[in-house]
C-alpha positions in Angstrom: 24.7 106.6 -16.2 25.9 103.8 -18.5 23.0 101.6 -19.7 24.0 98.5 -21.8 21.5 96.0 -23.2 22.6 92.6 -24.4 20.7 91.3 -27.4 20.6 87.5 -27.0 18.7 84.6 -28.5 19.1 81.4 -30.5 20.9 81.7 -33.9 18.8 83.0 -36.8 16.1 84.8 -34.9 17.0 88.3 -36.0 19.4 89.5 -33.4 22.0 91.1 -35.7 19.2 92.4 -38.0 17.6 94.1 -34.9 21.0 95.5 -33.9 21.5 96.9 -37.4 18.0 98.5 -37.3 18.8 100.0 -33.9 22.3 101.3 -34.6 22.4 101.7 -38.4 25.6 99.7 -38.3 26.6 97.0 -40.7 27.5 94.0 -38.6 27.1 90.6 -40.4 23.6 89.3 -40.4 23.9 86.3 -42.8 21.6 83.3 -42.6 23.9 81.0 -40.7 24.7 80.4 -37.0 27.5 82.2 -35.2 27.9 85.0 -37.8 28.4 87.3 -34.8 31.6 85.9 -33.2 32.5 89.0 -31.1 29.9 91.3 -29.6 29.2 94.4 -31.6 28.4 97.5 -29.7 26.3 100.4 -30.8 25.1 103.6 -29.0 21.5 104.5 -29.6 19.6 107.7 -28.8 16.6 107.4 -26.6 13.7 108.8 -28.5 12.2 111.7 -26.6 10.2 114.4 -28.5 10.4 116.7 -25.4 14.0 117.5 -26.3 13.0 119.2 -29.6 10.3 121.2 -27.9 12.8 122.4 -25.2 15.3 123.2 -27.9 12.8 125.5 -29.7 11.9 127.3 -26.5 15.6 127.9 -25.6 16.7 128.4 -29.2 19.4 125.8 -28.6 22.4 125.3 -30.8 22.8 121.6 -29.9 20.6 118.8 -28.7 22.0 115.8 -26.8 19.6 112.9 -26.1 20.0 110.2 -23.5 21.7 107.1 -24.8 21.5 103.3 -24.5 24.3 101.0 -25.5 23.2 97.8 -27.3 25.5 94.8 -27.6 24.9 92.2 -30.2 25.9 88.9 -28.6 26.6 85.6 -30.5 23.7 83.1 -30.7 23.2 80.6 -27.9 22.5 76.9 -28.5 21.3 74.2 -26.2 24.3 73.1 -24.0 25.9 76.6 -23.8 26.2 76.3 -20.0 28.4 73.2 -20.7 30.5 75.0 -23.3 28.6 74.0 -26.4 28.8 76.3 -29.4 30.2 79.6 -28.2 28.8 78.9 -24.8 31.5 80.2 -22.5 32.1 83.4 -24.6 28.3 83.9 -24.8 27.9 83.7 -21.1 30.9 86.0 -20.4 29.5 88.6 -22.7 26.1 88.6 -21.0 27.7 89.1 -17.6 29.0 92.5 -18.7 25.6 94.1 -19.7 23.0 95.8 -17.5 20.0 93.9 -18.8 19.0 91.3 -21.4 16.8 91.8 -24.5 15.9 88.2 -25.4 14.9 88.0 -29.1 12.5 85.2 -30.1 11.2 84.6 -33.6 7.5 84.7 -34.2 7.4 84.2 -38.0 7.6 81.2 -40.3 9.9 81.4 -43.3 11.1 78.2 -45.1 14.1 80.2 -46.4 15.3 81.1 -42.9 16.5 78.1 -41.0 15.5 77.7 -37.4 18.1 75.9 -35.3 15.5 73.7 -33.7 13.8 72.8 -37.0 10.6 74.6 -36.1 9.3 77.9 -34.9 8.1 77.8 -31.3 9.0 81.0 -29.4 8.0 79.6 -26.0 10.3 76.6 -26.5 13.1 79.0 -27.5 12.7 80.9 -24.3 12.8 77.7 -22.3 16.0 76.7 -23.9 17.7 80.1 -23.4 16.5 80.6 -19.9 17.4 77.1 -18.8 21.0 77.6 -20.0 21.3 80.8 -18.1 19.8 79.2 -15.0 22.2 76.3 -15.2 25.1 78.7 -15.5 23.9 80.6 -12.4 23.3 77.4 -10.5 27.0 76.5 -11.0 28.1 79.9 -9.9 26.0 79.9 -6.7 27.0 76.3 -5.9 30.7 77.1 -6.2 30.4 80.2 -4.0 28.5 78.3 -1.3 31.3 75.7 -1.2 33.9 78.5 -0.8 32.2 80.3 2.1 31.0 77.1 4.0 34.0 77.2 6.4 33.7 80.9 7.3 29.9 80.5 7.8 30.5 77.6 10.2 32.9 79.7 12.2 30.1 82.2 12.7 31.4 85.0 10.5 28.4 87.3 10.2 28.9 88.4 6.6 29.4 84.8 5.5 26.4 83.6 7.4 24.2 86.2 5.8 25.6 85.5 2.3 25.1 81.7 2.9 21.4 82.2 3.7 20.9 84.3 0.5 22.8 81.8 -1.6 20.8 78.8 -0.3 17.6 80.7 -1.2 18.9 81.4 -4.6 20.1 77.9 -5.2 16.8 76.3 -4.3 15.0 78.9 -6.6 17.3 78.2 -9.5 17.1 74.5 -9.1 13.3 74.9 -9.4 13.9 76.3 -12.9 13.2 79.9 -12.0 15.1 83.1 -12.9 16.9 84.7 -10.0 15.2 88.0 -10.7 11.9 86.5 -9.7 13.1 85.8 -6.2 12.3 88.4 -3.6 15.5 89.2 -1.7 16.1 91.7 1.1 18.4 94.7 0.4 21.0 93.0 2.6 20.7 89.7 0.6 21.0 91.5 -2.7 24.1 93.2 -1.5 25.6 89.9 -0.4 25.2 88.3 -3.9 25.8 91.3 -6.1 29.4 90.5 -6.8 28.4 87.1 -8.3 27.1 88.9 -11.4 24.4 86.4 -11.9 23.0 86.2 -15.4 19.3 85.7 -14.5 19.3 88.4 -11.7 19.4 91.0 -14.5 16.2 92.4 -15.9 14.7 90.7 -19.0 12.8 92.2 -21.9 11.4 89.8 -24.5 11.6 91.0 -28.1 9.1 89.2 -30.5 10.5 89.5 -34.0 8.0 89.2 -36.9 8.6 89.4 -40.6 6.6 91.4 -43.2 5.0 89.1 -45.7 5.5 85.9 -43.7 3.2 83.8 -41.5 3.4 85.8 -38.2 2.1 84.0 -35.2 0.6 87.1 -33.6 -1.2 88.2 -36.7 -2.7 84.7 -37.2 -3.5 84.4 -33.4 -1.6 81.1 -33.6 -1.8 78.7 -30.6 2.0 79.2 -30.2 1.4 83.0 -29.8 -1.3 82.4 -27.2 1.0 80.1 -25.3 3.7 82.8 -25.4 1.3 85.5 -24.1 0.2 83.1 -21.3 3.9 82.8 -20.3 4.4 86.6 -20.3 1.3 87.1 -18.2 2.0 84.4 -15.7 5.6 85.6 -15.1 4.9 89.3 -15.3 7.3 89.6 -18.2 7.5 92.7 -20.4 7.6 92.3 -24.2 7.7 94.3 -27.4 6.9 93.3 -31.0 9.2 94.4 -33.8 9.8 93.8 -37.5 13.6 94.0 -37.4 14.0 93.2 -41.1 11.6 95.9 -42.2 13.2 98.5 -40.0 16.6 97.6 -41.1 15.5 98.2 -44.8 13.9 101.5 -43.8 16.9 102.9 -41.9 18.1 105.3 -44.7 14.6 106.8 -45.3 13.4 110.0 -43.8 10.9 109.7 -40.9 8.1 110.8 -43.1 8.9 108.1 -45.7 9.1 105.5 -42.9 5.7 106.5 -41.6 4.2 106.3 -45.0 5.8 102.9 -45.7 4.6 101.4 -42.4 1.1 102.8 -43.1 1.0 101.0 -46.5 1.9 97.7 -44.8 -0.4 98.2 -41.8 2.3 98.7 -39.2 1.4 101.1 -36.4 5.0 101.8 -35.4 8.5 100.5 -35.7 8.6 98.8 -32.4 12.2 100.0 -32.1 11.3 103.1 -30.1 9.1 101.0 -27.9 12.0 98.6 -27.4 14.4 101.4 -26.3 11.8 103.0 -24.0 10.9 99.6 -22.5 14.6 99.1 -21.6 14.5 102.4 -19.7 11.3 101.4 -17.9 12.6 97.9 -17.0 15.6 99.3 -15.3 13.7 102.0 -13.4 15.3 104.9 -15.3 14.0 108.3 -16.3 15.3 111.5 -17.9 15.5 115.1 -16.6 16.7 118.0 -18.8 19.0 120.9 -18.8 18.4 123.6 -21.5 19.9 126.8 -22.7 21.3 128.5 -25.8 24.3 126.3 -26.0 22.6 122.9 -25.6 19.5 121.0 -24.5 20.3 117.7 -22.9 18.6 114.7 -21.4 20.3 113.1 -18.4 19.6 109.5 -17.3 19.0 108.8 -13.6 17.2 106.2 -11.5 13.6 106.9 -10.5 13.5 108.2 -7.0 16.9 110.0 -7.2 17.4 113.1 -5.0 18.6 116.4 -6.3 22.3 115.7 -5.4 22.1 112.2 -6.9 20.6 113.5 -10.1 23.3 116.2 -10.3 26.0 113.6 -10.1 24.9 112.5 -13.6 26.4 115.8 -14.8 29.4 115.8 -12.6 30.3 113.8 -9.5 31.2 117.0 -7.6 27.5 118.0 -7.8 26.6 115.3 -5.3 28.7 116.8 -2.5 28.6 120.5 -3.6 24.9 120.6 -4.2 23.2 123.5 -2.5 19.9 123.8 -4.3 18.3 123.7 -7.7 15.8 125.6 -9.8 13.2 123.2 -11.1 10.3 123.5 -13.5 8.3 120.6 -15.0 8.4 120.1 -18.7 4.6 120.7 -19.0 4.8 123.9 -17.0 7.7 125.3 -19.0 5.9 124.5 -22.3 2.7 126.2 -21.1 4.6 129.3 -20.0 6.7 129.5 -23.2 10.0 130.4 -21.6 11.9 130.1 -18.3 11.4 133.8 -17.6 7.6 133.5 -18.0 7.6 130.3 -15.9 9.4 132.2 -13.2 6.8 135.0 -13.4 4.0 132.5 -13.1 5.6 130.9 -10.0 6.2 127.6 -11.8 10.0 127.8 -11.3 10.7 126.4 -7.9 13.8 126.2 -5.7 14.4 122.7 -4.3 16.8 121.5 -1.7 18.8 118.3 -1.2 15.8 116.2 -0.2 13.9 116.9 -3.4 13.0 113.8 -5.5 13.6 114.5 -9.1 10.7 113.7 -11.5 10.7 112.5 -15.0 10.7 115.5 -17.4 12.0 118.0 -14.8 14.0 120.9 -16.3 16.7 121.7 -13.8 19.4 124.3 -13.2 21.8 123.2 -10.4 23.2 125.8 -8.0 26.5 124.5 -6.5 
């Protein structure tokens, strides 16, 4: 399953620096707007210590983690929905990703210019989200006009789509993201091809800076206002220090841990960000393991055996007969697949089985 996350935000909030920290790439991250003209793409491994444990049990030659694709998208400015700045290109690039990681700056630094002249993360979110909502409003309005005639003729599909679009339009005009509107499965299907920007899942990334005035550390009123927004909207967020992690990228894991400890940082925030993207999209990993390779496969939560098998090969969906399954915890406790089988922990599951996060599976097709 291809998972792509678009890193968006106002200019100079740390998007490209975050991208560099995530991917160890060297895209431009200078202190001026629009330094990222074309989206840069990087493939990032999903951190999962269970893989190394399984590799030791199976004496594996190769370990392949699940991956997430991050896309660094040019900075948005007020008026993007009307074509200001790189507005049209910005909006087009967002349409192509699976979800949005919206970066807001929560540090003050006189040497790093803020496009609005002052640091206010909640205000930044309002600007960005309003532009996305305005773009979606235009998209929905155009589609409504196009199907009006068919709906009046009584075409069932058009009538159903028109009802969904009218609900969406009213919701958007009220200044709300499309993803906060409850739609039926039929209504979701009717509007899916519109590729609305705000119907995607959002994750807010709060970027702080070591040695600066950080709103969260100072319990600033602007931070409290931001937290109130997250709570009232049920939004998920992570806190990162993109600059520090970018500087640490060439150090060993032990050196990184020691450095963070010296500066009072509990973790990088980067791993939390990647995992949060997984969680926000309702994804999980199951494993295959053996002497040749141990691998994590990405599937949607609630997937059946055949659906999970299709992640390996599309033929597995139709040719699936059964699978041998053991949970990660049971396999580790047993010490090997053979001992797990002896202990009765290795089960045979049919087509209706719902795969669980951490299952270790051998498909029989």
